[in-house]
LOTORSE-926195 format. One record per residue (C-alpha): residue in three letters; x, y, z. Coordinates in steps of 0.001 Angstrom, whole numbers, padded with zeros to 6 digits, always signed. Each point is the difference from the previous one (the first is absolute). Last residue first. Layout:
ALAXYZ;...
END
This chain:
LEU+037297-010347+096550;THR-000219-001198-003402;SER+000516+002597-002866;THR-001650+000277-003188;THR+001510+001225-003524;LYS-002471+001797-002077;SER-000353-001468-003460;ALA+001078+001636-003283;ARG-001734-000857-002900;ILE+002103-000133-003162;SER-001428+000240-003276;PHE+002498-001002-002960;THR-000558+000812-003711;LYS+001730-001608-002881;SER+000018+001889-003527;GLU+000908-000647-003659;THR+001135+002620-002254;GLY+000449-000320-004101;LEU+002375-000657-002593;ASP+002737+002231+000405;ASN+000736-001087+003547;SER-002241+000018+003160;ALA-000356-002038+003820;ASN-001341+002206+002645;CYS-000558-001329+003278;VAL-002747+002181+001978;ALA+000223+000224+003814;SER-003348+000303+001905;PHE-000156+001315+003561;ASP-001472-000489+003600;ALA+002474+001677+002910;THR+003070-000388+001352;VAL+001376-003076-001824;LEU+003848+000400-000890;VAL+000408-001140-003393;SER+002942-002129-001713;VAL+000045+000204-003663;VAL+000792-003598-002384;SER+000653+000865-003829;LEU+000214-002808-002666;ALA+000624+000413-003539;GLU-000055-002119-003072;HIS+000892-000126-003323;ASP+003883+000639-000694;ASN+000497-000664+003648;SER-000912+002059+003081;ARG+000395+000341+003579;SER-000941+002286+002725;VAL-000627-000688+003868;VAL-000221+001841+002979;GLU-002051+003044-001601;GLN-000403+002467+003304;TYR-003126+001129+000546;SER-001749+003446+001466;GLN-003630+000202+000515;SER-001903+003424+000742;SER+000006+000907-003450;GLY-001864-003071-001264;LEU+001871-002377-001992;SER+001496-000575-003408;TRP+002375-002329-001040;SER+001682-000305-003086;LEU+001180-003200-002289;SER+001621+000250-003390;PRO-001007-002518-002622;ARG+002637-001898-002204;PRO-000690+000876-003713;ARG-001335-003058+000047;GLY-002347-000620+002866;ARG+000142-001965+003527;ALA-001399+001493+003317;GLU+000848-000417+003547;CYS-001327+002130+003481;SER+001102-000691+003279;LEU-001324+001272+003200;ASN+001244-000152+003322;VAL-001897+000912+002902;THR+001904+002012+002960;ARG-001477+000080+003586;GLY-001222+003001+002062;ALA-003730-000422-000948;ALA-000779-004328+000124;GLU-000481-000846-003950;GLU-002865-000966-001828;LEU+000549-000498-004030;GLN-002465+000226-003097;VAL+001452-000638-003326;ASP-001239+001230-003294;GLN+001306-001618-003450;ASP-000005-003276+001237;SER+000910-002725-002226;GLY+004114+000676+000719;VAL+002506+001267-002437;LEU-000548+002964-001701;GLN-000651+000385-003709;PRO+001630+003190-001442;GLY-000238+000484-003568;GLY+001130-002105-002610;GLN+002572-001223-002105;VAL+001527-003503-001090;ILE+003411-000176-001588;ILE+000647-003185-001896;ASN+003564-000710-001082;VAL+000139-001828-003278;SER+002594-003254-000965;GLY+001579-001689-002455;SER+001424-003517-000503;THR+001753-002058-002194;HIS+000747-003883-000644;LEU+001458-002430-002503;ALA+002491-002569+001523;PRO-003265-001942+001023;LEU-000696-001142-003865;SER-003334-001902+000147;PRO-001456+002079+002690;VAL+001146+003508-001586;THR-000095+002012+002839;VAL-001693+003669+000955;GLU+000378+001528+003075;CYS-002187+002935+000952;ILE+000649+002213+002888;TYR-002213+002499+001984;GLU+001526+002244+001977;GLY-001926+001882+002805;THR-003586+001421+000801;THR-002944-002316+000446;GLN+000493+000172+003711;TYR-001646+003653-000447;THR-003108-001453-001498;ALA-001153-000397-003316;ASP-003305-001598-001071;LYS+001285-002329-002312;LEU+003263-000721-001896;HIS+000044-002118-002706;LEU+003245-001364-001183;THR+000431-000942-003674;ASN+002777-002379-001883;GLY-001022-003207+002407;THR+000089-000758+003306;GLY-000617+002076+002937;VAL+000971+001120+003551;ARG+003336-002318+000769;LYS+001259+001373+003230;GLY+003820+001410+000090;ASP-001052+003554+000978;LYS-002345-000261-003179;TYR+000255-002506-002627;TRP-001653-000383-003534;VAL+000528-003754-002129;THR+000338-000190-003492;SER+000255-002998-002060;THR+001352-000087-003630;LYS-000560-001889-003071;LEU+003023-000359-002616;SER+001286+002856-002251;SER-000160+002846+002736;LEU-001448+003576-000005;ALA-000180+000941+003677;ASN-003312+001506+001190;CYS-001034+001043+003755;THR-003515+001709+000376;ALA-001107+002038+002669;THR-003763+000732+000833;LEU-001223+002761+002260;GLU-002751+000419+002429;GLU-001197+002648+002063;GLY-001097+000143+003889;ARG+003191+002542+001022;LEU+001379+001740-002778;MET+002650-001438-002202;VAL+003342+001426-000965;GLU+002109-001940-002499;SER+004063-000901+000046;GLU+002445-001800-002463;LYS-002768-000221-002834;PRO-003288-001068-000306;VAL+000309-002307-001632;VAL+003146-002098+000300;VAL+002038-001204-002768;ALA+001972-003056+000806;PRO+003297-000362-001669;ASP+000346-002305-003172;LEU-000542-003686+000151;PHE+002170-001901-003112;HIS+000109-003273-001360;VAL+002365-000461-003260;THR-001506-002703-002641;LEU+002366-001952-001776;GLN-001662-001735-002949;MET+001978-002644-001674;GLU+001592-000570-003151;GLY+002192-002854-001893;LYS+000911+000452-003751;VAL+000751-002307-003299;ASP-003155+001335-001795;SER+001781+003407-000759;ASN+002536-002024-002210;GLY+001933+003006-001046;GLU+003159-001524-000209;SER-000259-001608+003123;ASP+003310-000488+000662;LEU+000236+002423+003108;PRO-002930-001983+001876;ARG-003137+001911+000672;CYS-001413+001096+003197;GLN-002914+001779+000963;TYR-002233+002260+002247;ILE-003321+000849+000695;GLY-000795+002911+001853;SER+000774+001558+003701;ASP+003053+001945-000054;LYS-001629+003118+000407;ARG-001653-001073+003245;SER+003455+000600+001296;VAL+003236-002535+000113;PRO+003359+000777+001860;SER+001681-001701-001736;LEU-000857-002107-002711;THR+002283-003101-000867;LEU-000351-001615-003202;VAL+001744-003758-000008;ASP+000977-002392-003058;GLY+003143+001839-001063;HIS+000982+001716+003200;SER+000123+003450+000744;SER-003048+000422-002466;GLU-000839+003490-001189;LEU-003515+000695-002082;ASP+000006-000033-003444;VAL-002649+002459-001407;ASP-001882-000742-002967;LEU-002445-002016+001398;GLU-001230+003011+002476;GLN-003401-000934+001077;GLU+001084-003773-000007;ARG+002696+000445+002220;SER+003554-001251-001186;PHE+002480-002443+000695;THR+002941-001086-001863;PHE+001284-003589+000411;PRO+003168-001635+000580;GLN+000247-003788-001733;PRO+000322-003274+001949;PRO+001939-002184-002293;ASN-002244-001699-000504;GLY-003508+001590-000704;ASP-002926-000975+002347;GLY-000653+004151+001360;GLN+000406+001025+003647;CYS-000869+003747+000648;ARG+000363+001263+003779;LEU-001655+003049+001254;GLU+001476+001794+003178;VAL-001864+002395+001940;THR+001097+002289+002707;GLU-002193+001671+002136;GLY-001107+003428+000145;GLU-003844-000180-001025;LYS-001252-003347+000979;VAL+000282-003453-001477;LEU-002573-002724+000998;GLY+001424-003596+000922;GLN+003601-000708-000238;PRO+002581+002472-000922;SER+001811-000798-002281;ASP+000301-002723-002819;LYS-003160+001558-001802;TRP-000540-002217-003257;LEU+000881+000250-003711;GLU-000203-003591-002046;VAL+001506-000491-003395;MET-000642-002967-002323;THR+001666-000579-003792;THR+003680+001035+000989;PRO+002226-001656-002677;TYR+002022-003002+000314;HIS+003658-001009+000917;VAL-000007-003683+001184;THR+003134-001274+002005;VAL+000223-003395-000471;ASN+000435-002153+003080;VAL+002356-003160+000219;SER-000555-002928+001996;SER+002617-002348+001627;SER+001013-003130-002202;GLU-001737-003399+000495;ALA+001574-003450+000030;THR-001706-003250-001475;ARG+000876-003369+000447;ILE-001538-003124-002362;ALA+000340-003454+001335;GLY+001325-003491-000711;PRO+003004+000604-000925;VAL+000542+003584-000252;SER-001642+002682-002341;PHE-000049+003372-000169;SER-002144+003015+000879;LEU+000834+003701+000319;GLU-003035+002422+001020;CYS+000439+003474-001216;THR-001818+003018+002076;PHE-002211+003262-000725;GLN-001617+001685+002781;SER-003173+002511-000991;ASP-000252+002723+001994;LYS-000337+003120-002910;ASP-000638-003011-002455;GLU-003346+001516-000089;LYS+001075+002866-001863;LEU+000736-002037-002665;VAL+003436-001725-001269;LYS+000422-001844-003319;TYR+002664-002267+001148;GLU+003143-001860-001308;LEU+001349-002770+002205;THR+003817-001089-000543;SER+001083-003818+000325;GLN+003730-000334+000151;VAL+000733-004092-000079;SER+003307-001412+000744;PHE+000625-003973-000780;PHE+002182-002600+000768;GLY+001702-002072-002276;SER+003377+000284+000724;SER+001200+002117-003107;ASP-002507+002258+000860;ARG-003725+000616-000715;THR-001708+003245-000749;VAL-004018+000613+000351;LEU-001257+003718-000645;ILE-003696+000619+000855;LEU-001920+003084-001203;VAL-003359-000159+001802;ASN-002742+002271-001561;VAL-003232+001167+001689;HIS-002423+002558-001099;GLY-000122+000711-003805;PRO+000209-003493-000893;GLU-000554-002273+003004;SER+002550-002232+001557;ASN-001311-001907+003414;LEU+000194+001609+003448;PRO-000123-001985+002891;SER-002406+001306+002968;GLY+001876+000648+002998;ASN-000126+004219+000031;ARG+001164-000565-003250;TYR+002060-003177-000818;TRP+002983-000872-002760;THR+000855-003294-000749;ILE+003784-001170-000010;ASN+000806-003846-001480;PRO+003175-001924+000992;LYS+001757-002015-002738;PRO+001244-003165+001814;PHE+002070+001195+000768;GLY+000813+002914+001549;ASN+003372+002398-000191;ARG-001456+003704+000282;THR-003562+001486+000587;GLU-001104+003109-000924;CYS-003123+002546+000644;SER-000403+003126-001691;ALA-002405+002726+001051;VAL-003037+002076-001661;GLN+001149+000856-003384;LEU-003249+002351-000700;LEU-002106-000805-003303;SER-001092+003020-001874;MET-002619+002479+001421;
END
């Protein structure tokens, strides 16, 4: 690199002849062949006054990009030497890029599918240069950049994961002058629940349900039924199923390190079985005064919903006063006039079985008081 004319410093009409000294960042510069050269032009007019012009020629290096150059004028006065300093000048240094850095400018933190990602490239050359972007997997394919130093990817998917590189446009094939970084786009696939949608169990059976969602990060799975937590982990074990086991089970899959990623799935469990009469006593014995009425209640659970029927002696008449049911329960209440001892049988039946409950009624005689 040849010497560059940095600046000129001039003083006029001085006496005695003034001296000019050059400084770089406050340190004096002395002539050095090939590095520092000072050209001095001195003129003297007819009145004897001196004019001095000093020109600094300097071999500018990359390190001089922030250097400040000044000149100092010194002249003698009776009994002293006085000085004056010029304002500083800065040299614009052009130099090639020797180091490049590439980083993710946004978003902050982990990246998930669907987001907009900006990768920024910066080199140490001056003036700053535009860059070309590529992926290590496809080095021969240049990625389009909306700005010379920023690559925007939107919306990103897991396929955008990989090693990205940027190079200055003037690198002239110097593959060593590059910046690179690993971009990982995290994902969480929809939850897959087995069994799917709906599953029928028999009362007393066991069932294992699984909930899995493929993710690039560690996941956490929680199972809920009717808004209450009933299990954790991707496996749910249902043992000794009862009719209360019936319902919708929802698994929620989250990513603790990236809460914005979450998914859920569900399975509807239906427990079927033969009728199950409510109450501990299968046979009920009652005593009621003749001429009075007695209400007999029969309730059964089952799926399919059981149907209830009554059988009484041929001489007994009855009236059903309550009859209600839902998807797995049925209730029947009959009112019977007691005229003599009798038995009443409540039969609960569905496609999976039959249960019965017997009521033995003893009619007691009424006594009159004289």
